FITOR-273469 format. One line per 8 residues: for each residue z, y, x of C-alpha. Coordinates in Angstrom, 1 decimal. Example, Ala and Ser with C-alpha at 12.3 -4.5 7.8 and 13.67 -1.06 7.14 Angstrom:
REM residues 2
7.8:-4.5:12.3 ~ 7.1:-1.1:13.7;
***
This chain:
REM residues 631
16.0:7.4:-20.9 ~ 16.8:6.1:-24.3 ~ 13.8:5.9:-26.5 ~ 11.1:5.5:-23.7 ~ 9.0:2.6:-24.7 ~ 8.7:-0.5:-22.5 ~ 5.1:-1.5:-22.1 ~ 4.3:-3.6:-25.1;
7.9:-4.1:-26.2 ~ 11.0:-2.5:-27.7 ~ 12.5:0.9:-26.4 ~ 14.4:0.9:-23.1 ~ 18.2:0.7:-23.4 ~ 20.2:3.6:-22.1 ~ 20.7:3.7:-18.3 ~ 24.4:3.1:-17.6;
24.5:3.6:-13.8 ~ 27.2:2.4:-11.5 ~ 26.9:5.7:-9.8 ~ 24.3:8.7:-9.9 ~ 22.1:7.2:-7.1 ~ 21.8:4.0:-9.0 ~ 20.8:5.9:-12.1 ~ 18.0:7.8:-10.3;
16.8:4.5:-8.8 ~ 16.7:2.9:-12.2 ~ 14.7:5.8:-13.7 ~ 12.2:5.7:-10.8 ~ 11.7:2.0:-11.1 ~ 11.3:2.3:-14.9 ~ 8.7:4.8:-14.4 ~ 6.7:2.5:-12.1;
6.8:-0.2:-14.7 ~ 5.6:2.2:-17.4 ~ 2.8:3.4:-15.2 ~ 1.6:-0.1:-14.6 ~ 1.4:-0.9:-18.3 ~ 2.9:-4.3:-17.7 ~ 5.4:-6.0:-20.0 ~ 8.7:-7.2:-18.7;
7.5:-10.8:-19.4 ~ 4.5:-10.4:-17.2 ~ 6.4:-8.5:-14.6 ~ 9.2:-11.1:-14.5 ~ 6.7:-13.9:-13.6 ~ 5.1:-11.8:-10.9 ~ 8.4:-11.0:-9.0 ~ 10.1:-14.3:-9.6;
13.1:-12.9:-11.8 ~ 13.8:-13.7:-15.3 ~ 13.1:-11.1:-18.0 ~ 16.7:-10.6:-18.7 ~ 17.5:-10.1:-15.0 ~ 14.7:-7.5:-14.8 ~ 16.1:-5.7:-17.8 ~ 19.7:-5.7:-16.4;
18.7:-4.5:-12.9 ~ 16.8:-1.6:-14.5 ~ 19.7:-0.6:-16.6 ~ 21.7:1.2:-13.7 ~ 23.0:-1.7:-11.5 ~ 22.3:-1.7:-7.8 ~ 19.5:-4.1:-7.4 ~ 18.9:-6.3:-4.2;
16.3:-5.1:-1.7 ~ 13.9:-8.0:-2.5 ~ 13.8:-7.0:-6.3 ~ 13.0:-3.3:-5.4 ~ 10.2:-4.3:-3.0 ~ 8.7:-7.0:-5.3 ~ 8.7:-4.6:-8.3 ~ 6.9:-1.8:-6.3;
4.3:-4.3:-5.0 ~ 3.7:-5.5:-8.6 ~ 3.4:-2.2:-10.3 ~ 2.0:0.3:-7.8 ~ -1.6:0.4:-6.6 ~ -2.1:-0.1:-2.9 ~ -3.1:3.5:-1.9 ~ 0.3:4.6:-3.2;
2.4:1.6:-2.6 ~ 3.7:2.5:0.9 ~ 5.0:5.8:-0.3 ~ 6.5:4.4:-3.5 ~ 8.3:1.8:-1.5 ~ 9.6:4.4:0.9 ~ 10.8:6.4:-2.0 ~ 12.4:3.5:-3.7;
14.1:2.4:-0.4 ~ 15.5:5.9:0.0 ~ 16.9:5.8:-3.5 ~ 18.3:2.3:-2.9 ~ 20.0:3.6:0.1 ~ 21.4:6.5:-1.8 ~ 22.8:4.1:-4.5 ~ 24.3:1.7:-2.0;
25.9:4.5:0.0 ~ 27.3:6.9:-2.6 ~ 29.1:10.0:-1.3 ~ 32.8:9.9:-1.4 ~ 34.3:11.6:-4.4 ~ 35.0:15.2:-3.8 ~ 38.0:17.2:-5.1 ~ 37.3:18.7:-8.5;
35.3:21.9:-8.1 ~ 36.6:25.1:-9.6 ~ 35.4:25.6:-13.1 ~ 33.4:28.7:-14.0 ~ 33.3:29.6:-17.8 ~ 34.4:26.0:-18.5 ~ 31.5:24.3:-16.5 ~ 31.4:22.8:-13.1;
29.3:24.8:-10.7 ~ 27.8:22.0:-8.6 ~ 24.4:21.9:-7.3 ~ 22.9:18.4:-7.3 ~ 20.5:18.6:-4.5 ~ 19.5:15.0:-5.0 ~ 18.5:15.7:-8.6 ~ 16.3:18.5:-7.4;
14.6:16.2:-5.0 ~ 14.1:13.6:-7.6 ~ 12.5:16.2:-9.9 ~ 10.3:17.2:-7.0 ~ 9.1:13.6:-6.5 ~ 8.6:13.1:-10.3 ~ 6.5:16.3:-10.5 ~ 4.4:15.4:-7.5;
3.8:12.0:-9.0 ~ 2.7:13.3:-12.4 ~ 0.4:15.8:-10.7 ~ -1.1:13.2:-8.4 ~ -1.8:10.9:-11.4 ~ -3.3:13.8:-13.4 ~ -5.7:14.7:-10.6 ~ -6.8:11.1:-10.4;
-7.3:10.8:-14.2 ~ -9.3:14.1:-14.1 ~ -11.6:12.7:-11.4 ~ -12.0:9.5:-13.5 ~ -12.9:11.5:-16.6 ~ -15.3:13.8:-14.9 ~ -17.2:10.8:-13.6 ~ -17.1:9.1:-17.0;
-18.5:12.3:-18.6 ~ -21.2:12.4:-15.9 ~ -22.0:8.7:-16.5 ~ -22.4:9.3:-20.2 ~ -24.7:12.4:-19.7 ~ -27.0:10.5:-17.5 ~ -26.9:7.4:-19.8 ~ -27.8:9.6:-22.8;
-31.0:10.8:-21.0 ~ -31.8:7.2:-20.2 ~ -31.2:6.0:-23.7 ~ -33.3:8.8:-25.2 ~ -36.2:7.9:-23.0 ~ -35.8:4.2:-23.9 ~ -35.6:4.9:-27.7 ~ -38.8:7.0:-27.4;
-40.6:4.1:-25.6 ~ -39.3:1.6:-28.1 ~ -40.5:3.7:-31.0 ~ -44.0:3.6:-29.5 ~ -43.7:-0.1:-28.9 ~ -42.7:-0.7:-32.5 ~ -45.7:1.2:-33.7 ~ -48.1:-0.6:-31.3;
-46.7:-4.0:-32.3 ~ -47.0:-3.1:-36.0 ~ -50.7:-2.5:-35.4 ~ -51.0:-5.7:-33.3 ~ -49.5:-7.6:-36.3 ~ -51.8:-6.1:-38.7 ~ -54.9:-7.0:-36.6 ~ -53.7:-10.6:-35.9;
-56.8:-12.9:-36.4 ~ -54.9:-16.2:-36.7 ~ -51.4:-17.6:-37.7 ~ -50.2:-18.2:-34.1 ~ -51.1:-14.5:-33.0 ~ -49.4:-13.2:-36.3 ~ -46.1:-15.1:-35.5 ~ -46.1:-14.0:-31.9;
-46.7:-10.3:-33.0 ~ -44.0:-10.6:-35.7 ~ -41.4:-12.0:-33.2 ~ -42.1:-9.2:-30.7 ~ -41.9:-6.6:-33.4 ~ -38.6:-7.9:-34.7 ~ -37.2:-8.0:-31.2 ~ -38.4:-4.4:-30.6;
-36.9:-3.1:-33.8 ~ -33.6:-4.8:-32.9 ~ -33.6:-3.2:-29.5 ~ -34.4:0.1:-30.9 ~ -31.3:-0.2:-33.2 ~ -29.2:-1.4:-30.3 ~ -30.4:1.6:-28.1 ~ -29.5:4.0:-30.9;
-26.0:2.5:-31.1 ~ -25.5:2.6:-27.4 ~ -26.6:6.4:-27.5 ~ -24.0:7.1:-30.1 ~ -21.4:5.4:-28.0 ~ -22.5:7.4:-24.9 ~ -22.4:10.7:-26.8 ~ -18.9:9.9:-28.1;
-17.7:8.9:-24.6 ~ -18.9:12.1:-23.2 ~ -17.2:14.2:-26.0 ~ -13.9:12.2:-25.5 ~ -13.9:12.5:-21.8 ~ -14.6:16.2:-21.8 ~ -11.8:16.7:-24.4 ~ -9.4:14.8:-22.3;
-10.4:16.6:-19.1 ~ -9.6:19.9:-20.8 ~ -6.1:18.7:-21.7 ~ -5.6:17.4:-18.2 ~ -6.7:20.7:-16.7 ~ -3.9:22.5:-18.6 ~ -1.4:19.9:-17.5 ~ -2.5:20.2:-13.8;
-2.1:23.9:-13.9 ~ 1.4:23.6:-15.3 ~ 2.4:20.9:-12.9 ~ 0.9:22.8:-9.9 ~ 2.9:25.9:-10.9 ~ 6.1:23.9:-11.3 ~ 5.7:22.2:-8.0 ~ 5.0:25.5:-6.3;
8.1:26.8:-7.7 ~ 10.1:23.9:-6.3 ~ 8.4:23.1:-3.0 ~ 5.2:24.9:-2.3 ~ 1.5:24.6:-3.2 ~ -0.2:21.2:-3.1 ~ -4.0:20.3:-3.0 ~ -6.1:18.3:-5.4;
-9.2:16.1:-5.3 ~ -12.7:17.0:-5.9 ~ -14.4:14.9:-8.6 ~ -16.9:12.3:-7.7 ~ -20.5:13.2:-8.8 ~ -22.3:10.0:-8.6 ~ -23.3:7.8:-11.6 ~ -22.5:4.1:-11.0;
-25.5:2.1:-10.1 ~ -26.9:-0.1:-12.9 ~ -26.1:-3.8:-12.2 ~ -29.2:-5.7:-11.0 ~ -30.6:-8.3:-13.5 ~ -33.0:-11.1:-12.8 ~ -35.5:-11.7:-15.8 ~ -36.6:-15.3:-16.6;
-39.3:-16.7:-14.4 ~ -41.8:-16.9:-17.3 ~ -41.7:-15.1:-20.5 ~ -43.9:-14.6:-23.6 ~ -42.6:-11.0:-23.8 ~ -41.9:-9.6:-20.3 ~ -41.7:-6.0:-21.6 ~ -39.1:-7.0:-24.2;
-37.1:-8.7:-21.4 ~ -37.1:-5.5:-19.5 ~ -35.7:-3.6:-22.5 ~ -33.0:-6.3:-22.9 ~ -32.0:-6.1:-19.3 ~ -31.7:-2.2:-19.5 ~ -29.8:-2.4:-22.6 ~ -27.3:-4.9:-21.1;
-26.8:-2.6:-18.2 ~ -26.2:0.4:-20.5 ~ -23.8:-1.6:-22.6 ~ -21.8:-2.5:-19.4 ~ -21.6:1.2:-18.5 ~ -20.5:2.2:-21.9 ~ -17.9:-0.6:-21.9 ~ -16.5:0.5:-18.6;
-16.4:4.2:-19.6 ~ -14.8:3.3:-22.9 ~ -12.0:1.4:-21.1 ~ -11.4:4.5:-19.0 ~ -11.2:6.8:-21.9 ~ -9.0:4.4:-23.9 ~ -6.5:4.0:-21.0 ~ -6.2:7.6:-20.1;
-5.8:8.5:-23.8 ~ -2.9:6.1:-24.0 ~ -1.5:7.4:-20.7 ~ -1.5:11.0:-22.1 ~ 0.4:9.9:-25.1 ~ -2.3:9.9:-27.7 ~ -4.1:7.4:-29.9 ~ -7.5:6.2:-28.8;
-10.3:7.7:-31.0 ~ -12.6:5.3:-32.8 ~ -16.0:5.3:-31.1 ~ -19.2:5.6:-33.2 ~ -19.9:2.0:-32.3 ~ -16.8:-0.2:-31.4 ~ -16.6:-1.3:-27.8 ~ -17.0:-4.8:-26.7;
-13.8:-6.4:-25.5 ~ -13.2:-5.7:-21.7 ~ -12.9:-9.4:-21.2 ~ -16.3:-10.3:-22.8 ~ -18.2:-12.7:-20.6 ~ -21.3:-10.4:-20.7 ~ -19.5:-7.4:-19.2 ~ -19.5:-7.3:-15.4;
-16.1:-5.6:-15.4 ~ -14.5:-8.9:-16.7 ~ -15.5:-10.8:-13.5 ~ -14.4:-7.9:-11.3 ~ -10.9:-8.1:-12.8 ~ -10.8:-11.8:-12.2 ~ -12.1:-11.3:-8.6 ~ -9.4:-8.8:-7.9;
-6.7:-11.1:-9.2 ~ -7.9:-13.9:-7.1 ~ -8.0:-11.7:-4.0 ~ -4.5:-10.3:-4.7 ~ -3.2:-13.9:-5.1 ~ -4.6:-14.9:-1.8 ~ -3.1:-11.7:-0.1 ~ 0.3:-12.5:-1.7;
0.1:-16.1:-0.5 ~ -0.6:-15.0:3.1 ~ -4.1:-16.4:3.1 ~ -5.6:-13.2:4.6 ~ -8.9:-14.7:5.8 ~ -9.6:-15.8:2.1 ~ -8.4:-12.4:0.8 ~ -10.8:-10.6:3.2;
-13.8:-12.6:1.8 ~ -12.8:-11.9:-1.8 ~ -12.2:-8.2:-1.2 ~ -15.6:-8.0:0.4 ~ -17.2:-9.4:-2.8 ~ -15.0:-7.1:-4.8 ~ -16.1:-4.0:-2.9 ~ -19.8:-5.0:-3.5;
-19.2:-5.6:-7.2 ~ -17.2:-2.4:-7.6 ~ -19.8:-0.3:-5.8 ~ -22.5:-1.8:-8.0 ~ -20.8:-1.4:-11.3 ~ -18.6:1.7:-10.7 ~ -20.3:3.5:-7.9 ~ -19.5:3.6:-4.2;
-17.4:6.8:-4.6 ~ -15.2:5.5:-7.6 ~ -11.4:5.3:-6.9 ~ -11.4:1.6:-7.7 ~ -14.1:1.0:-5.0 ~ -12.0:3.0:-2.5 ~ -9.0:1.0:-3.5 ~ -10.8:-2.3:-2.8;
-12.0:-1.0:0.5 ~ -8.4:-0.1:1.4 ~ -7.1:-3.5:0.6 ~ -10.1:-5.2:2.4 ~ -9.1:-3.3:5.6 ~ -5.4:-4.1:5.1 ~ -6.0:-7.8:4.8 ~ -8.3:-7.7:7.8;
-5.6:-6.2:9.8 ~ -3.1:-8.8:8.5 ~ -5.6:-11.5:9.4 ~ -5.2:-10.4:13.1 ~ -8.3:-8.4:13.6 ~ -7.0:-4.7:14.0 ~ -10.2:-3.5:15.6 ~ -12.3:-4.4:12.6;
-9.5:-3.0:10.2 ~ -9.7:0.2:12.2 ~ -13.5:0.4:11.8 ~ -13.3:-0.3:8.0 ~ -10.6:2.3:7.6 ~ -12.5:4.9:9.6 ~ -15.5:4.5:7.2 ~ -13.1:4.7:4.2;
-11.4:7.9:5.5 ~ -14.8:9.5:6.0 ~ -15.9:8.8:2.3 ~ -12.4:9.7:0.8 ~ -12.4:13.0:2.7 ~ -15.9:13.8:1.3 ~ -15.0:12.9:-2.2 ~ -11.3:13.5:-2.6;
-10.4:15.9:0.2 ~ -8.6:15.4:3.4 ~ -5.1:16.0:1.9 ~ -5.5:13.9:-1.3 ~ -2.7:11.3:-1.3 ~ -5.2:8.3:-1.1 ~ -6.9:10.0:1.9 ~ -3.5:10.6:3.6;
-2.6:7.0:3.2 ~ -5.9:5.9:4.6 ~ -5.6:8.3:7.5 ~ -2.2:6.9:8.4 ~ -3.5:3.3:8.3 ~ -6.4:4.3:10.5 ~ -4.0:5.6:13.2 ~ -1.9:2.4:12.7;
-4.9:0.0:13.2 ~ -6.1:2.1:16.1 ~ -2.7:1.6:17.8 ~ -2.7:-2.1:16.9 ~ -6.1:-2.4:18.6 ~ -4.5:-1.0:21.7 ~ -5.9:2.5:21.8 ~ -2.6:4.4:21.8;
-4.0:7.8:22.9 ~ -6.5:7.9:20.0 ~ -3.8:6.7:17.6 ~ -1.5:9.5:18.9 ~ -4.2:12.1:18.2 ~ -5.0:10.8:14.7 ~ -1.4:11.1:13.7 ~ -1.1:14.5:15.3;
-4.0:15.7:13.1 ~ -2.4:14.1:10.0 ~ 1.0:15.6:10.3 ~ 0.2:19.2:9.3 ~ -1.6:18.0:6.1 ~ 1.3:15.7:5.2 ~ 3.9:18.5:5.8 ~ 1.7:20.8:3.6;
1.2:18.4:0.7 ~ 4.4:16.3:0.7 ~ 6.8:18.6:2.5 ~ 8.1:18.5:6.1 ~ 11.1:16.4:5.1 ~ 9.3:13.8:3.0 ~ 9.9:10.3:4.2 ~ 6.1:9.7:4.8;
6.0:12.8:6.9 ~ 8.9:11.5:8.9 ~ 7.3:8.1:9.2 ~ 4.2:9.7:10.7 ~ 6.3:11.7:13.1 ~ 7.9:8.4:14.2 ~ 4.3:6.9:14.8 ~ 3.4:10.1:16.7;
6.3:9.7:19.0 ~ 5.7:6.0:19.5 ~ 2.0:6.3:20.3 ~ 2.7:9.2:22.6 ~ 5.1:7.0:24.6 ~ 2.8:4.0:24.6 ~ -0.1:6.3:25.7 ~ 1.9:6.9:29.0;
4.1:10.0:28.2 ~ 7.6:8.5:27.8 ~ 9.4:11.7:28.5 ~ 7.4:13.5:25.7 ~ 8.2:10.6:23.4 ~ 11.8:10.7:24.3 ~ 11.9:14.5:23.3 ~ 10.0:13.9:20.1;
12.4:11.2:19.0 ~ 15.4:13.5:19.8 ~ 14.0:16.1:17.4 ~ 13.0:13.5:14.8 ~ 16.5:12.0:14.8 ~ 18.1:15.3:13.8 ~ 15.8:15.5:10.8 ~ 16.1:11.9:9.8;
19.9:12.1:10.0 ~ 19.9:15.2:7.8 ~ 17.4:13.8:5.2 ~ 18.0:10.1:5.2 ~ 21.4:9.7:6.7 ~ 22.7:8.4:10.1 ~ 22.8:4.7:8.7 ~ 19.2:4.7:7.2;
17.0:1.9:8.7 ~ 14.5:4.5:9.7 ~ 17.1:6.5:11.6 ~ 18.3:3.4:13.3 ~ 14.8:2.4:14.4 ~ 14.2:5.8:15.9 ~ 17.5:5.5:17.9 ~ 16.2:2.2:19.3;
12.8:3.7:20.3 ~ 14.6:6.8:21.7 ~ 16.6:4.4:23.9 ~ 13.4:2.5:24.9 ~ 11.5:5.6:26.0 ~ 14.6:7.0:27.7 ~ 14.6:4.0:30.0 ~ 10.8:4.2:30.4;
11.3:7.8:31.5 ~ 13.5:6.6:34.3 ~ 17.0:6.6:32.9 ~ 18.0:3.0:32.2 ~ 21.8:3.8:32.4 ~ 21.4:6.3:29.6 ~ 19.3:4.0:27.6 ~ 22.1:1.4:28.1;
24.7:3.9:26.6 ~ 22.4:4.7:23.8 ~ 22.0:1.1:22.8 ~ 25.6:0.3:23.2 ~ 26.3:3.0:20.5 ~ 23.4:1.7:18.3 ~ 24.5:-2.0:18.2 ~ 27.7:-1.6:16.2;
25.9:0.5:13.7 ~ 23.1:-2.0:13.2 ~ 25.7:-4.8:13.0 ~ 27.5:-2.8:10.3 ~ 24.4:-1.8:8.2 ~ 22.1:-4.8:8.8 ~ 24.4:-7.6:9.8 ~ 25.1:-9.4:13.2;
22.3:-11.9:12.6 ~ 19.6:-9.4:11.7 ~ 16.5:-9.5:14.0 ~ 16.9:-5.8:14.7 ~ 20.5:-6.2:15.7 ~ 19.6:-9.1:18.0 ~ 16.7:-7.2:19.6 ~ 19.0:-4.2:20.2;
21.5:-6.6:22.0 ~ 18.7:-8.1:24.1 ~ 17.4:-4.6:25.2 ~ 21.1:-3.5:25.9 ~ 21.5:-6.5:28.2 ~ 18.1:-5.9:29.8 ~ 18.8:-2.2:30.6 ~ 22.3:-3.1:31.8;
20.6:-5.2:34.4 ~ 18.1:-2.5:35.2 ~ 21.0:-0.1:35.7 ~ 22.3:-2.3:38.5 ~ 25.0:-4.5:36.7 ~ 23.7:-8.0:36.8 ~ 27.2:-9.5:36.2 ~ 27.7:-7.7:32.9;
24.1:-8.4:31.9 ~ 24.7:-12.1:32.6 ~ 27.6:-12.1:30.2 ~ 25.8:-10.1:27.5 ~ 22.9:-12.6:27.6 ~ 25.3:-15.6:27.4 ~ 26.9:-14.2:24.2 ~ 23.4:-13.2:22.8;
21.9:-16.6:23.3 ~ 24.6:-18.2:21.3 ~ 24.2:-15.7:18.4 ~ 20.3:-16.1:18.5 ~ 20.7:-19.9:18.3 ~ 22.8:-19.6:15.2 ~ 20.6:-17.0:13.6 ~ 17.1:-18.0:14.8;
17.5:-21.6:16.0 ~ 18.0:-23.1:19.5 ~ 14.2:-23.5:20.1 ~ 13.2:-19.9:19.0 ~ 11.3:-18.1:21.7 ~ 13.8:-15.2:21.7 ~ 16.7:-17.6:22.1 ~ 15.0:-19.2:25.0;
14.1:-15.9:26.5 ~ 17.9:-14.9:26.5 ~ 18.8:-18.2:28.1 ~ 16.1:-17.5:30.8 ~ 17.5:-14.0:31.4 ~ 21.1:-15.4:31.5 ~ 20.1:-17.9:34.3 ~ 18.2:-15.2:36.2;
21.0:-12.7:36.1 ~ 23.5:-15.4:37.0 ~ 21.6:-15.8:40.3 ~ 21.4:-12.1:40.9 ~ 25.1:-11.7:40.3 ~ 25.7:-14.2:43.2 ~ 26.0:-17.6:41.6 ~ 22.8:-19.5:42.7;
24.2:-22.9:41.9 ~ 25.3:-22.0:38.4 ~ 21.9:-20.3:37.9 ~ 20.1:-23.5:39.1 ~ 21.7:-25.6:36.5 ~ 21.1:-23.1:33.7 ~ 17.4:-22.6:34.7 ~ 16.8:-26.4:34.9;
18.1:-26.7:31.4 ~ 16.1:-23.8:29.9 ~ 12.8:-24.8:31.6 ~ 13.0:-28.3:30.1 ~ 13.5:-26.8:26.6 ~ 10.7:-24.2:27.2 ~ 8.3:-27.0:28.0 ~ 9.4:-29.0:25.0;
9.4:-26.2:22.6 ~ 6.4:-24.1:23.7 ~ 4.4:-26.6:25.7 ~ 4.1:-26.9:29.6 ~ 1.1:-24.5:29.7 ~ 2.8:-21.7:27.8 ~ 3.3:-18.5:30.0 ~ 7.0:-18.5:29.5;
7.3:-22.2:30.6 ~ 5.1:-21.4:33.6 ~ 7.3:-18.4:34.6 ~ 10.4:-20.5:34.2 ~ 9.1:-23.2:36.5 ~ 8.3:-20.5:39.2 ~ 11.8:-19.2:38.9 ~ 13.2:-22.7:39.0;
11.2:-23.5:42.2 ~ 12.6:-20.3:43.8 ~ 16.1:-21.2:43.0 ~ 15.6:-24.7:44.5 ~ 14.2:-23.2:47.6 ~ 17.3:-20.9:47.9 ~ 19.6:-23.8:47.3 ~ 17.8:-25.8:50.0;
17.9:-23.0:52.5 ~ 21.6:-22.5:51.8 ~ 22.2:-26.3:52.5 ~ 22.5:-27.3:49.0 ~ 20.9:-30.2:47.3 ~ 18.0:-29.2:45.1 ~ 18.2:-30.4:41.5;
***
């Protein structure tokens, strides 16, 4: 990687990895930084690491999980963020779990004949990334060229009208009867002549933007053909998006309430809108030219700075930054309001079918779901999927991401049957575009199995997880978090299908692996232990369940706190299974203590506290009937 420029800085240093997996991860993360265009100084502030730490961790060391996740969030646009995060996590897992050193392979003609499968997979990912970006750039350039073509016709008509207006105002000046009328006519004439010159300048800019966009699109078409052929050789054919064909709406403008020259005001407003479109198109051409490794061509008329206060795009950038900040701070209600405004602004200035408008709509739906309103997030995503399918195609990466999110929010809203059907329809397209073993495809298969079970078919879900586990183990490894999650759900639906004893055995085998990979205090480890104790009781062994809950409650108190709801739940189950195992007196003491803590920590009206009081009352009745003294 030596010689690859950091954004806005010195060349990258050589990657000196601690193992091959760490090298692939460093190269992958560097590529994300380069795509974002952010300098290391800017990136360091966003992910809360120093610039030197970022540079060091991107040189081949194994970075912590938080660093990887933060860097992906800061450098990747939301439509691709989930996939990039999954790819980075897979590479991080590979770096932290390197294969054991094999015996030296026999040499053939002095060279080692070793096939690096991981390197082939990394090249596939890199090729697909480049193809996806090229298709997105091509769609942007086609829209830019279309914008420019339409703007050219608008400006030609405007120039013709202004030419007539200049002639009419010249005659009006010549016929002026008094000084006041003469000065008014002169002012209007000077204004019209200035507007005519400005319109001619904007016409030149639009013509140049059209030429540049068409030239870049031609270069991209060649690159797309090459990448498609390369990807087909490695993994199979992939699809591409159709280009949007709608000119961005001109931004509305409100003229002054009173004016001595309303016709001139109309021309000013139209010119301001034409300038805004030219500025936006110029920024697109400039950015893609840089991305393609060229130098931006000098336009006929220099562009205004993108941060100019009279350019609508400037306020859109500020609004996006504010919305993103609210989202990162966890203020999702505020983020939803800001994204709503951003969607409206993006649709007005770029067009409703522009990729940036789709991106804003995706984030609006995501924040709506995070704010706890999954049904509205589902409806927003359903409308987005319809539009992305129409503009980009059903198997474009952005559409695939939105289709997955639609299934997710549908499930979160409680409609598991529809969520199952949505994922079932998504899976063939993901397998075709990404490959059957891609992590996103495997994630969708996980969701399909889960929603199938939640929709009332636990036996089918159990069978789906069994097949999925074979593919996850082969592609991700037995210790990968996704594989461990599938083992947990497999046990759950095995019990739901009527085999709690089998589920108990499955969880007993899972717990040591989760402890080893995640740690004994990790929430997933603790949940596995809770379910193991629960199915132990369901399988008819309350005495063992009692002991399991007793040990678990202590571990939860240390990891989560003594008043955490899960800690209190384990104490409640400990008391209940103590009674079932034949020790009502001991159970009464345990239940009395946990009910008091439930009421204190959660409130006396909380459902868990109410259930605890009911169980306590039952234990007291049993103690009284047995001749004991109720506590």
